[in-house]
N, C-alpha and C positions, 0 to 999 in steps of 0.2 A: 515562404520559410525564411531562414536567417539572412539578414542584410548582409552585403558583401564585406562590410567592415567587420562583421562578426565573425567570419570564416576561420581566420588564423586562430583566434581565441577558442573557438568551436573545437578546432582540431586538437588544441593544446588540452581542453578539459577532458576529451575522450580517450586518451592513451589507456592501455591495459594496466592502469595502476592498481586494479585489484587483484592482479595475478601476482599475489604474495604468497608465502609458503602456507599461510592458513587457508588459502582458498585454492590451493592445489596448483599453483604456479611456481616459477622460480623465485627466489628471494629478492626482493627489490632494494637497492641500495638506498638509504633514506638520507636526506639532507638533514643537517643539525638544524635544530629548532628549539626554541624556549618553550618550557612547560606552558601549558594553558592554564586558566585561572582554577584554583584549588578550592574545594569546600572549606568553610570556615574551620571546621574541627582539624583541618590539615595544616592550616597556615602556619601554626606553631611550630610543626614539625619540619618544614622545609628550611632548614638552616644550612644546606650545603648544596652544590650543583651536581648533576648528573646523579649516577647510582651510586649510593654509599649507604652508611647505617648511622644511625642515632641510637645508641644502646643497642637493642635487639630489633629495632624497627628500620625498614628500608626508607631512604629519603625519597620522596617523589622524583620520578625520572622522566624524560621523554619516552612516549609509547614506541615500542620497537616494531610496531605492526602496520600503522597506516598514517602517513602524513596527512596534515590538513589538505583538504580539497577546495580549490577556488570555487567560489559560488557567484554566479552572474548576477549582475545589478537588475534591479527591478525594470529598469529601461530596456535592457538586453532581453530579458525575459518577455516583456510585453510583445516585441515583434516575432518572436518564436511562437508565442501561445496564439497570436491572431492568425498567425499563418498556417498553423496546423488545423485551427477551428475551420477555416475558409476550405481547406483541402478535405477536411472529414465531410463537410456539408456536400462537396461536389463528388468525392470518390465513394463515401459510405452509405449516405442517407438514402439516395434514390434505390440502392438495392435492398437496404432494410425495410423500407417503406412497402416496396412492392412483395418482399419475402412475407410480411405480416398482413398485406392486403389492405393497406390504408392509403386512401387518396389525399386526405388532408389531416395533418397533425396539428392540434392546438394546444399550446403550453400556456397557462395562466398562472403568473407568479407575482408575488406582491413584496414590497419592500421590507426586508428583515423576516420575511417568512417565505423564503425562496422554494420554489419547486427543486427537488434534488437533481433534476437534470440541467437546470438553468446555469450552473456554474461552469458546465463543460461546454457552454455556448456562448459565454461572454468574454470579453477582452480582459486582460489583467487589471486595467484601470477602472473596472466597474466592481465595486465591492458589494452591490447588493442590486437586485432589480429595482427600477426606479418606480416609485408610486406603484401603480399597477402596470404590469407589462404583459401584453398578449402577443405571443409568437405564433405564427401561422406558416406551416410548410406544405406547400401545394404541389403534388406531383404533376408536372406537365406531360409526362410520358417519357418514352426511350431517348426521344430527339431532343427534348425540351429541358430535361433535368427537373429538379425541385426548386420551385419559386419560395423565396424567403421573405417574409413580411413582418413588420413590428407594427401593431396597432396602438397608436397613442403618440408619444412625443420623442421617442428615443430610437435612434437605428444602430446604436451600440457600435460605434467606430465603423459604421458603413458596412457592417455585416448583413444588415436586413435593409430591404426597401421600406422605407417609411409610409404608412397610411396615416397620415396626420389626423389626430381627433383630440378634443379636449380630454383631460383625465376622466372627468365623469361621463364621457359619451363613448368610452372605448366598446362597449359591448353593442352600441349601435353601428359603430364602425366595423366591428367584426361581422354583424349581421349582413352588412352590405358586401363585405369581402365573400361570404359564404354564399350569398345569393347570386353574385356575378360569376361564381366558380362551379357552383351546383356539384360538390363532391359526392361520389356514390358512397363512401364510408368516411366516418369522421372518428379520428382517436383522439382520446383524451386521457391524462394520466391519473387514472383511478384504479387501485388494485387492493384487494385484501391480502393478496398472496406476496407481492414484491413491494418493499417499503420504497425502494428507488423509484417506484412507477406510481406512487400515491401521491402526488403533489397537489392535486386539485382540492382546495380546502372546500368545506361544506357551503359556506355562503357563496363561492364563486361557483361552484358546481350548480347551486340553485338558480343563480342568475344566468349562467350559461344555458341550462336547459329551458329556462323561460324565454331567453332571447331567441334561442333556436327551437323554438316549439315546433314549427313546420319541418324540421330536421331531426326530432328527436328519435326517430326509428332508425337513423343512419349512425348515431353516435355510440360508439363502444369503447371498451378499455384498450389503450394503446401499451399495456403492460410490457409485453414483449419487444415491441419497438423501442420503448425507454430502456430496457435491460440491453438489448442488442446494441444501441446506441452507445451506452456506457461501456460495455464489455469488450467490444472489437477495438483494436488499436492499429494505427498505421505503422508501417516499418520505421518510419522516421520518429514516431514516439517511442518505439521500443529502444532505438538507439539512445535518444536523450534520458530515457528512464535508466539506462546503464549508468550515466553520469549521475543521475539522482541518487541511485543506489550505493555508488562509490562515495559520495558525499556522507550518506548515512552510515556506511562502514567506517568511514574515517572517524566519526563520532564514538562509534562503539569500539574500536580500536584503542582509541585513547582512554575511554571509560573502564575498559578491562586491562589496565596496565597499572604499573608503578606511577604513571603521571598523575593519577587519581587515586589509587588504592594504596594506603600504607597499612599492611596487616597488624592488628592489634588497636588501630585508631580509628579507621574509616568505618562508618555504618551504611547498611543498605540504603537508608534515605539520603546520606551524602551522595552516593552514586546516582541515585535516581534525579535529584535535583541537579547535580552536576550535568548530566546529559541534557535536561530540559534547558538550563540555562546556556549550555554551549550551542544548543540549536538557536535559541533566540539571539545570541551574540552574533551568529552568522546569518541573521536574517531569515531563518526558517521558522516554520510553523511546526506544531505537533498536533496529531488527531487524537491522541489519549496521553495521558501522564505515564512516563516510563514504569516498568515494572522490574523489580530487582529482589531476588531470594538467595538464601544461603542454604545448603543442605551440608550436614555435619555428622561425621562419625559418632554414633551414640545418641544422636538426637533424632526422634521421630517427627517426620515432616519437614516443613520448610520454616526458616527466619526470616523476617524482614523488619522493617521499620528502623528502631534504633539499636537492633542487633549488630554488635561489632563483628567485622571480617576477621577471622583467624587464620593462622597457617594450617594447611590441610582442608580447608573448606572447598566445596564445589559451589561455583557461583552461576547463576543464571539470570540473564535479562531480556527483556522485551521492549522494543522501541519502535515508534514509527514517525518519520518526519513528512511534512508536505512542502514540495518545492516544485517549481514549474508547473503547479496545478496537479501533482501526482503525488500520491501516498505510497510510503513504503511500510513494511512490516518485517520485522527481524527478530529471531531469538537465538542468541548465541550463549555459549558457555565458557567458564573460565576455570582454572584450578590454582590455588594459592599454595605454592611450594613450601614444604616444611624445610628446615634447615638441613643442608646436606642432599636434598632432592634436586635432580636437574629435569624431571618430568613428573608427570602424573602417575599414579599406580595404574599397573596394568588392567584393573578391574573396571576402573573408571574409564580407561580408554576403550575397553571392551564394550562398555555401555554406549559410548558414543558412536561406536561403529555400528552397533545394533541399531541406533536411531537413523543413521545413514542407510543402512539396509532397508528400513522401512520406507525411507524416502525413495530408494530405488524401486521398490515393490509398487508403491502408490503411483509411481510415474509411469511405470510400465502398464499399470491397468487403467489410467485415466487417459483415454484415447478418443481423437475426433469421433463423433458420432455416438459416443458411449454416455449413458446418463451417470450423474454422480452417484446415484444410489447403487447402480450395477458396478462401478467402480470401487465403491466402498465394500461392497459384500465381497468382491473377488480379493481385494487387497488384504481384508481382515482374514479371509480363508487361508491365503498363503501366510500370512504373518503367524497364525496359529500354528500351520503345519511346520513352520521353521521353529516354533518355540517361542516366539516373541509375544510379550505381554503389552500389547499396542492399543494404542487410541489415536483415531485420525480425525481431523477436523479442518481440513482445508477451506479456502474461502477466496473468491476472487478479489483483486486489487487493481487499483488505479485512481480514478479520479476520486474515489472515496477508500478508505482503509478496508473497511468491509464492504467490498465492491459489488455492483451488479453482476450477477453471472451465477454460474452452476456450482453449489457447495458440494464438497466431498465430505460427507459427515459434520457433525458438529458434537461438541463435548457431551451433550445431553442427548444426541441422536445417533448412537453407534449402530442402530439397526436400519439406519435410512432416514432422511430428511423428507417430511411430508411436502409434497407438491413441487417444491422448488429442487429437490433432489432428483426430480424426474428430468429436470433440464439437460441439454446435451452440452457436451463439451465441444468449442468451436474453435477454428484456428485463429491465429492473431489474438489471442486472449491472454491476460496475465493472470496468474494466481499465486497465492501464498501457500506454499507446501509446509503445513503446520501439523505437528503430530508429536507424540512422545512415546517412549517404550521405558518400562520399569523392570529392573532386573537385580539381583543380589550381587554385592560386591564383596569378594573374598577378603579383601584387604581392610574392609570394615566389619567383619565379623558376620558376614553374609547378610548385612543390612540392605533392604530394598532401597534403591535410589531411582528416581525418576530423571530421565534424560529427555529434555524437550527441545526441539529444534524448529525453526521457521526460516525458510528462504523463499524469495520471490522468483518465479520463473515464468518464462513465455511459451506458450503452445503454439508452435508454427505448423505449417503444412507438412513439415518434414519431421516433427516431433518436438520433444522437449529441449529447451536450452535455460539453464540458470542465467538470471540477468547479469550477475558479476561473478558466479562461482558460489560454491557453498563452504561452510565450515568444515574443514578436513582435520583439524587437530585443536585441542584445547588453547585458549590464550593462556598464558604462564604468568602468575603475578608472583615476583621474587621477594 
């Protein structure tokens, strides 16, 4: 895990900086800081410092919600990532292979056409599998652990024992490995049901089955091994994920503030592109382009694109960063105060509370050992009984944004998700609690408004924990 020199910085990065008033904690005294880069359409408006006015428009001002979070250098990240990969191999993989009854797991991946599992097993200085990579995991039994082999030319920073072959003779080398170990069952990543477990391409599959013709009756799908490997996390990973999430929230907090938004000037696309550029400037990746929409009194549906944000608007955003090899997924909401207002109308706040109530219901129903479809049916039944017009579409999160693991509904599967929805909730797994509630807002003449929220949470042996808390109140744009 982290090198000693990193220890003090690690402790600095992981204080409870997310315990701000939006996330249910005590307010945090924020340091003075200069506003970040502004969208081009705002630059002409930034003619003063701090919170002020140019005519009827607010001048961009630093976010009152979240300070910038320090981001580790790539070199610092590399040691952490390699450390937890090795620990996962030792602590998790043997149990998972035995649970799924697989003696040998073969993963074949090619440069720029990586198996979805490969990234979770490769060090940070590896951008893609090299040429063709054949990884072999062989269970040596309870006393011996799992043997890790790389057939070819690359041992990936010593994570694998090298079985050297020429690039065009890797399958011959694989055959020798299989013959010498004579596994009872061989698992490979091919699946019609789980996209994360379907990394074996057609040509590689044909060559594999031809090469291992004497062992074909032992080969079967390793789909639930691949899913299990990707979904289960170490406690150390969860603690680092809290840091990753705080970084994501710092970007969101700035985006949904007068640091970025000037009512009457800023467009929905201005905010979307600001979030993406901010992440890039911090050295972070995104796994989807941010979403941003506006709901407005008297307007049916949502506005986006070049629609200009106005006072009285309800704002919604969806953003996911990639940092330390982990993906986040968050949907938060903001309200743009009208002149003279100090808070959002009660009807809007009631809608946010309704969405929070739906979060509570779903997390009570999603329990270890229960399937996603069972939890979905129970949650929707309770929501209807409480008068909530609800839609629920949870997904796992982690190495991938839409991660491997049990779904709890999908936007187009509110009656249950075929096959994958019958998977079980397991401990030490991460999930995006994603859902929405639609209800009328009296202050908007009874107009139906959609309140969509998404927060990442971890399911432990003791139940659910938010990674860093949830949104408890609207961000307020002044």
